[in-house]
Structure formats: C-alpha cells, structure tokens
C-alpha positions as CSV (number, residue, x, y, z in Angstrom):
1,M,0.0,0.0,0.0
2,A,1.2,3.5,-0.8
3,K,1.0,6.2,1.8
4,T,0.6,9.8,0.8
5,I,3.4,11.9,2.4
6,H,3.6,15.3,0.6
7,S,2.7,17.5,-2.3
8,M,5.1,20.0,-3.9
9,I,4.4,23.4,-5.3
10,R,6.9,25.9,-6.7
11,V,6.9,29.4,-5.1
12,L,8.7,32.6,-5.8
13,D,9.3,34.0,-2.3
14,E,10.1,31.7,0.6
15,A,9.3,34.2,3.4
16,R,6.0,35.3,1.8
17,S,4.9,31.7,1.3
18,T,5.9,30.3,4.7
19,A,4.2,33.3,6.4
20,F,1.0,32.7,4.4
21,Y,0.8,28.9,5.2
22,A,1.7,29.5,8.9
23,K,-1.0,32.1,9.5
24,T,-3.8,30.5,7.3
25,L,-3.3,26.7,7.9
26,G,-1.0,26.6,10.9
27,L,1.8,24.9,8.8
28,D,5.2,25.4,10.2
29,V,8.6,24.6,8.7
30,A,9.5,21.0,9.6
31,E,12.7,21.0,7.6
32,R,14.5,23.3,5.2
33,L,17.1,21.9,2.7
34,D,19.2,24.5,0.9
35,F,20.9,23.5,-2.4
36,D,23.0,25.6,-4.9
37,T,20.1,26.3,-7.3
38,F,17.0,25.6,-5.2
39,T,15.6,25.3,-1.7
40,L,13.1,22.8,-0.4
41,I,10.9,23.7,2.6
42,Y,8.7,21.1,4.2
43,L,5.7,22.4,6.1
44,S,3.5,20.4,8.5
45,N,1.5,20.6,11.7
46,A,0.3,18.2,14.5
47,E,-3.0,17.5,12.7
48,S,-1.4,15.2,10.1
49,E,1.8,13.6,9.0
50,F,1.2,14.9,5.4
51,E,3.5,17.7,4.4
52,L,3.5,20.5,1.9
53,E,6.8,20.9,0.1
54,L,7.6,24.4,-1.2
55,T,10.3,24.5,-3.8
56,V,12.0,27.8,-4.4
57,N,14.2,27.9,-7.5
58,K,16.9,30.5,-6.9
59,G,17.1,33.4,-9.4
60,R,13.5,33.0,-10.6
61,E,11.7,36.3,-10.7
62,E,8.6,35.7,-12.9
63,P,5.5,34.0,-11.5
64,Y,5.0,30.3,-12.5
65,D,2.4,29.5,-15.1
66,L,-0.1,27.3,-13.2
67,G,-1.6,26.1,-16.5
68,T,-4.9,24.3,-16.7
69,G,-3.9,21.1,-15.0
70,Y,-3.6,22.2,-11.4
71,G,-6.7,21.9,-9.3
72,H,-6.3,22.6,-5.6
73,L,-4.9,21.5,-2.2
74,A,-7.6,20.5,0.3
75,V,-7.5,20.8,4.1
76,S,-10.2,20.1,6.7
77,V,-11.1,22.1,9.8
78,A,-13.2,21.5,12.8
79,D,-15.1,24.8,12.6
80,L,-15.4,26.1,9.0
81,D,-17.3,29.3,10.0
82,A,-14.6,30.2,12.6
83,E,-11.8,29.6,10.1
84,H,-13.5,31.7,7.5
85,S,-13.9,34.6,10.0
86,R,-10.3,34.2,11.1
87,I,-8.9,34.2,7.5
88,T,-11.2,37.1,6.6
89,A,-9.8,39.1,9.6
90,L,-6.3,38.4,8.3
91,G,-7.3,40.4,5.1
92,L,-6.9,37.3,2.9
93,N,-10.3,37.5,1.2
94,P,-11.5,33.9,1.3
95,G,-14.3,32.9,-1.1
96,K,-17.8,32.5,0.2
97,I,-18.8,29.4,2.1
98,V,-20.5,26.9,-0.2
99,E,-22.8,24.1,0.8
100,F,-22.7,21.2,-1.6
101,N,-25.5,18.8,-1.5
102,R,-26.1,15.4,-3.2
103,D,-29.4,13.5,-3.1
104,G,-30.8,15.9,-0.6
105,A,-28.0,15.4,2.0
106,L,-25.0,17.6,2.8
107,L,-21.9,16.4,1.0
108,A,-19.5,19.2,1.9
109,R,-19.2,22.8,3.2
110,F,-16.2,24.7,2.0
111,F,-14.6,27.8,0.8
112,F,-11.4,28.6,-1.2
113,I,-8.4,30.8,-0.5
114,T,-5.6,31.5,-2.8
115,D,-1.9,31.5,-1.8
116,P,0.6,34.3,-2.8
117,D,1.6,32.3,-6.0
118,G,-2.0,31.7,-7.1
119,Y,-2.5,28.2,-5.8
120,K,-6.1,27.4,-4.8
121,I,-6.7,25.8,-1.3
122,E,-10.1,24.3,-0.5
123,V,-10.9,24.6,3.2
124,L,-13.6,21.9,4.1
125,Q,-15.7,21.4,7.2
126,R,-14.8,18.0,8.8
127,H,-17.8,15.9,7.8
128,G,-18.4,12.6,6.1
129,R,-15.4,11.6,4.0
130,F,-13.6,14.9,4.7
131,K,-12.1,14.1,8.0
C-alpha cells in the first residue's frame, strides 16, 4: 500500500509563502534543505503527517504558469465558520462558504483561499469523507 506523504508546489518568495501557510493553515517549517540552485521547505503541523513541500528555484523572478492542470490542495477544519472569519480578519479575502448537497444530503461545506503564488486551497468542514 502506498502512503501519501507530501505534495510539492513551486513558489517565488520563501518568506511570503511560509508566512502565508503559517497564518492560514498553521503549517510550520518542519525542515529546510538548501541547495545551490533551489531550496526545499517542508511544512507540517500536528494535525497530520502529510507535508506541503515548497520549492524555491533561486534566481527566478517571474511567476509560475499554473496552467490548466492544477486543481487545488484541500484541508479540513473542525469549525469552518470560525476559520472563514479568522482568515477574513487576516485580510486574505476567502471565497464565500458553499454548501454542496447530493441526493438531498449535505456532502460538503467549504470555501477557497488563494496563496501568494495563485494556488487554490479548499478549506472543508470536517464531515463525512472529509475528516
């Protein structure tokens, strides 16, 4: 069996990205590996063993083209309304809370935020399959 351990995204500014993920999702630097042409920063928190890997390619100044293939990263929270309010208070302009129903039953409640490099993050209420 395979175990999901991390997902990697490329970012332009290490400080800007680590600050964003710390204040929005409570992800802190678990390890930072510096190389000649790039730096890898692994972010995590006590909620999960899964990590987000930020890759900073040194010398790059232009934003990455996210293309049409990238979807989103998803996280779950215990209190969606409180997180939406907290992220709004940080001035990060989260999307509106959406309730997604299927066959007359609540499937998911969520909103999206966007990181400094344009990556979408879905914030889901812990419910059903979204634990």
